[in-house]
C-alpha positions as a Markdown table, in Angstrom:
| # | Residue | x | y | z |
|---|---|---|---|---|
| 1 | Met | 39.3 | -3.4 | 13.6 |
| 2 | Ala | 39.4 | -4.7 | 10.0 |
| 3 | Met | 36.3 | -6.9 | 10.6 |
| 4 | Arg | 34.4 | -3.9 | 12.1 |
| 5 | Leu | 35.3 | -1.9 | 8.9 |
| 6 | Trp | 34.0 | -4.8 | 6.7 |
| 7 | Val | 30.8 | -5.2 | 8.7 |
| 8 | Asp | 30.1 | -1.4 | 8.7 |
| 9 | His | 30.8 | -0.8 | 5.1 |
| 10 | Arg | 30.2 | -4.0 | 3.2 |
| 11 | Pro | 27.6 | -4.1 | 0.4 |
| 12 | Ala | 24.1 | -4.0 | 1.8 |
| 13 | Val | 22.3 | -7.3 | 1.6 |
| 14 | Ala | 18.6 | -7.3 | 2.4 |
| 15 | Glu | 18.5 | -10.5 | 4.4 |
| 16 | Gly | 22.1 | -10.3 | 5.8 |
| 17 | Leu | 25.2 | -12.4 | 5.5 |
| 18 | Ile | 26.4 | -15.4 | 7.5 |
| 19 | Gly | 30.1 | -16.2 | 7.7 |
| 20 | Leu | 30.8 | -19.9 | 7.2 |
| 21 | Gly | 34.6 | -19.8 | 7.7 |
| 22 | Ala | 37.9 | -18.3 | 6.7 |
| 23 | Asp | 41.0 | -19.6 | 5.0 |
| 24 | Glu | 44.5 | -18.2 | 4.5 |
| 25 | Leu | 44.2 | -15.9 | 7.5 |
| 26 | Arg | 47.5 | -14.0 | 7.8 |
| 27 | Gly | 48.4 | -10.9 | 9.7 |
| 28 | Gly | 51.2 | -8.5 | 10.2 |
| 29 | Pro | 52.1 | -5.7 | 12.6 |
| 30 | Leu | 50.3 | -2.4 | 13.0 |
| 31 | Arg | 51.7 | 0.6 | 14.8 |
| 32 | Pro | 49.9 | 3.3 | 16.8 |
| 33 | Gly | 48.5 | 5.9 | 14.5 |
| 34 | Asp | 48.3 | 3.6 | 11.4 |
| 35 | Arg | 45.3 | 4.1 | 9.2 |
| 36 | Ile | 43.8 | 1.0 | 7.7 |
| 37 | Arg | 41.3 | 0.2 | 5.0 |
| 38 | Val | 39.7 | -3.1 | 3.8 |
| 39 | Val | 39.5 | -4.1 | 0.2 |
| 40 | Gly | 37.2 | -6.9 | -0.8 |
| 41 | Glu | 37.1 | -9.0 | -4.0 |
| 42 | Val | 34.6 | -11.7 | -4.8 |
| 43 | Leu | 36.5 | -14.7 | -6.0 |
| 44 | Glu | 33.7 | -17.2 | -6.6 |
| 45 | Lys | 29.9 | -17.5 | -6.3 |
| 46 | Arg | 27.9 | -20.7 | -6.1 |
| 47 | Ala | 24.1 | -21.3 | -6.0 |
| 48 | Ser | 22.6 | -23.7 | -3.5 |
| 49 | Ser | 22.5 | -27.3 | -4.9 |
| 50 | Ser | 19.1 | -27.8 | -3.1 |
| 51 | Gly | 17.5 | -24.9 | -5.0 |
| 52 | Ala | 17.1 | -22.9 | -1.8 |
| 53 | Pro | 17.1 | -19.1 | -2.3 |
| 54 | Arg | 20.7 | -18.7 | -1.1 |
| 55 | Gly | 24.2 | -19.5 | -2.1 |
| 56 | Thr | 27.8 | -19.0 | -1.1 |
| 57 | Ile | 30.5 | -16.5 | -2.1 |
| 58 | Arg | 34.2 | -16.6 | -1.4 |
| 59 | Val | 35.7 | -13.2 | -0.8 |
| 60 | Arg | 39.3 | -12.1 | -0.5 |
| 61 | Leu | 39.6 | -9.4 | 2.2 |
| 62 | Arg | 42.8 | -7.5 | 2.4 |
| 63 | Thr | 43.6 | -5.0 | 5.1 |
| 64 | Leu | 46.1 | -2.3 | 4.0 |
| 65 | His | 47.7 | 0.5 | 6.0 |
| 66 | Gln | 48.3 | 4.1 | 4.9 |
| 67 | His | 51.3 | 3.1 | 2.7 |
| 68 | Asp | 49.2 | 0.4 | 1.0 |
| 69 | Ala | 51.2 | -2.5 | 2.5 |
| 70 | Glu | 49.1 | -5.5 | 3.4 |
| 71 | Val | 48.7 | -6.1 | 7.1 |
| 72 | Gln | 46.0 | -8.8 | 7.0 |
| 73 | His | 44.7 | -11.2 | 4.4 |
| 74 | Met | 41.9 | -13.8 | 4.5 |
| 75 | Ile | 39.5 | -15.6 | 2.2 |
| 76 | Ala | 36.1 | -15.8 | 3.7 |
| 77 | Thr | 33.2 | -18.1 | 2.7 |
| 78 | Ile | 29.9 | -16.3 | 3.2 |
| 79 | Leu | 26.2 | -17.6 | 2.9 |
| 80 | Val | 24.2 | -15.0 | 1.1 |
| 81 | Pro | 20.6 | -14.8 | -0.2 |
| 82 | Thr | 20.1 | -15.0 | -4.0 |
| 83 | Arg | 17.9 | -12.9 | -6.2 |
| 84 | Pro | 15.1 | -14.6 | -8.2 |
| 85 | Val | 16.0 | -15.1 | -11.8 |
């Protein structure tokens, strides 16, 4: 459910995003009726070393329930297109 929220409401990127992997994936219990939200934070950005018009970002995604307790945490590495300078 958290990934669906992220995919449906992430920042719009013209050429799309490609997930390269995830680290620190941790989860906790949810109960019937819980409401969740996903909070994303860009931790790092890196341009392609080949000069290609793409780069990678590392994003911390936290899933919180209605009482703001963390029920999932992961750091994802994502391939993204870059803008011309």
